[in-house]
N, C-alpha and C positions, 0 to 999 in steps of 0.2 A: 384470439388467444395470442399471447406474446411468444415470440420465438425463443429457443434456447439461447443462452448467453455463453459464448465460447471465450474463455479467458486464458491467456498465455502469460506466464510469468518467466522472467529471466533471473535466475539465481546465479549471480556472477561475482567473481573476485573484483575488488576495486583497488586502484593504485592511489596511494595516499596523496591527496591534494593535487592530483594531476587531471584536470578537467578534460583536456583534449584526448589524452590516452584512454580515459574511461569511456568517452563517447565513441572513440574509434573501435574499442573492443566490443562495445554493445552493438555498434553498427555491423560488425562482422557476424554477430549472432542473428541480427534481424535479417540479414541476407540469406540465412539458412532456413527461414520459415518455408515450410512446404505446404501448408494449408491455410485457408482463410481463418482469421480470428476476429473477434469483436473488440477485444481489449488487450493491450499489452501492458504488463505491470513491471516496474523496475524497483529496486530496493530503496531504502531511505538514503538520502545524500548520495545518489548514484554517480555524481560527478566527482566526489571528493573523498568518500569514506566519512566516518563520524568524527568530524574535526571541530575543535573548540577554537579554531583560528579562522573565523569567517572572513576576515579581511583578505585572506589569501585566495579565496575561491568564490566569493559572493558575486552574483550576477543580478541584473534587473529583469523585470518582466518583458523587456524587449531585447534581452541578451541572446548570445549565440545558442545556448542550450534550449531556450524556448523556441527559437526559430528551427533548430534541429528537430525538436519534438513535433512541431507542426509539419515539417517536411515529411517525417516518417509516418505521421498519422494519415497524411494524404496518400503517400505511396502504398501503404498497407490497406487503406480503406478501413482503418480501425482506430479506436481511441488509444491513447497512450498516457500512462500515468506513473509518477514516482516523485520522490521528494528531492529537493536541492536547496542550497543556501541562497536566499533572496535578500537583497538590501532595498529598503524603502526609507528615504530620508536618512536619519542616523540610526536606524534600527535594522537588525538582522532577524530573519525568520527561517525556521526549518519548515519549508512549505511543500505540501503535496500538490503538485500540478497535474491537472487532468485535462487533456486536450482531445476534442472530438475530431473525427475525420474531416469535418467541415471547418476546422480551425477555431471552434469555440473554446475558450479557456475558462475553466473553473479551478478553484484552489481551496485548500484547507491549511491553516497554520497550526502546527503542533500545539495542542493545549497544555500538555504536561512535559515541560523540559526535564531532562534527566539530571536531577540535582546531584546524584552521586558523581557525575563527571563534570559538574559545574556548568551544564548547558544553560541553566537559568541565569547565569551571570553574563552570558554573551548573546543569547537569543531571547527575543520577546515572545511571550505566550500568546496564542491565538484565541479567539472567542467565537469563530464561525461554527455553525452547527455541522458543516461538512457534509450536507445531504445534497446529492445531485440526482438528476434523472437522465438516463441514457438508454435509448432503444426501448423505452417503456418500463425499464427496470429502475427502481429507486435504490441508490447506492450510497453507503455511508463511508466516508474517508477518514482514516485514522493513521497515526504514526507511532510505531514502536512502543515507548513507555506508556502511551495511552492505553495499551492493552491491560495494564495492571489496575485500571480504574473503571470497574463495570458500570458505575452510574453514568459516566460520561458517554458510554457506548450503548446505554439502554435503549431498546427499540420502542421509543415513544412516537416515532415518526413513520412507523410501518414500512421501514426500508426492507429490501429484499436481499441485499448483499452487503456485508460488512468487510472492508478491506483494511489490512494493516500492512504497511511497508516498514522494514526494520533493518537495523544493524544489531542483531541480538547475539551476544557472545556465548561461547561453548559452555562455561561453568553454570549458566542458568538456562540452558536450552530446554530442560524438562519443564520449566515454568512456561516457556513459549508454547510448547506442545499442549500442555494441560489447559492453559488459559484460552488459546484459540478454540479448543473444543468446548470449553465452558461458555465462551461468548456465543457460539453457535447454538448450544442447547438452551441457554437462558433467553436468547432473543429469537429463537425459532427462525433463524436466518441462515443463508449460506454465509460462510466465512472463508476468506482467502488471505493467507498470511505469506508475505514474500520476504525472505531473509537473504542476505548476502553470504558469500563464502570467502575463504582466504584469511589473511592476517592484515594487521595495520601497524603503523609506526609505534603504537602504544603497547604492542605485544599481545593484543587481543586476537583470539582466533574465533572465526565465525563459521559454524558448521552447516549453515543452510536450514534444512528442515522446512522448506517451503511446502505448503500443503493447503488443500481445500477441504471444507467440511460442509455437510448438509444440515438441515434444520434440526436433526436429532443428534448431531455431533458425530456422525459417521464420517470417517475420512474417505473422500471420493477421489482424491488425487494427491500424490506426494512425490517429492524427489527421492528416488531410490538409492542414489549415491551422492556423495558430497560434490563430486565433479560434474554432476548433471546441471546443464545450463538452462534448458528449456522444459518447462512443466505446463501441462495443459489440463483444463477442466471444463466440462460442459454443464451448465446449470439449467435445470428444467423449471420453468415458472409454474406450470400447472401442478407439478408434484408438490411444490412448496405451498401453494394455496390450498391444495387438498389436505395437506398435513395440518395447516393452521385451522381448517374447518373441522377436522376430526378431533384434534387436540387443542382446545381453545385456551391454552395457558396464557397467551398474551393479553387476553381480556382481563386477567386478574393482576396485571402488572401494576407497580406503583408508578405514578406520574410525578416525576421529580421536576422541580422548577430549576432551569439552568440560568446562570447569570454571566 
């Protein structure tokens, strides 16, 4: 039987396009961890905020932030994941990096750039399925705007956990809450959504609402206040499998062909 998966999310404010300051602030939070966790999650573009100026903050897969993530994964004995701006060749990607305690690197590039902000004009869309395995759990990685497109997150791979990292603004936070719950219900999966807090240079305010849901859409953990930085949830594999055996809704799902 697979052990519970303990996930810890950091719901943090981000300094606009200041990579070093953001890493330093997150480092302070990591030093506060009082119990062992299996996975640490950071928000979308956790080194910069949601910027359409990738040239100012882009790194490579051998850059300082990747090295920093590897160092902390080793120190904590846990995986660490979140998205940042990555440059490959002449292209920029909003990339979800997932690094295991052993230093293994997996990634997923955001499939749906946020056209309302012009993200599609400066970042290339990804085509990876974003499915990884960690500690016997199958995990699906997604980023922010992907949440609005249920077909792309449809559980045709029998994943156990669906994760979204985001910079989701206050005026549409109700959609964030509702859609996270809906993704959990329709995919009979645990869902964990990590959103930032604070404001940015564009005047957007981010209210957090980091939360975890079970396979029936029940909220099992959430940030109780906007200033809360550390949110924990423990996911039980046996309960999820028992639920799927009792309620066989996934057997009737549509099998979409992705391209």
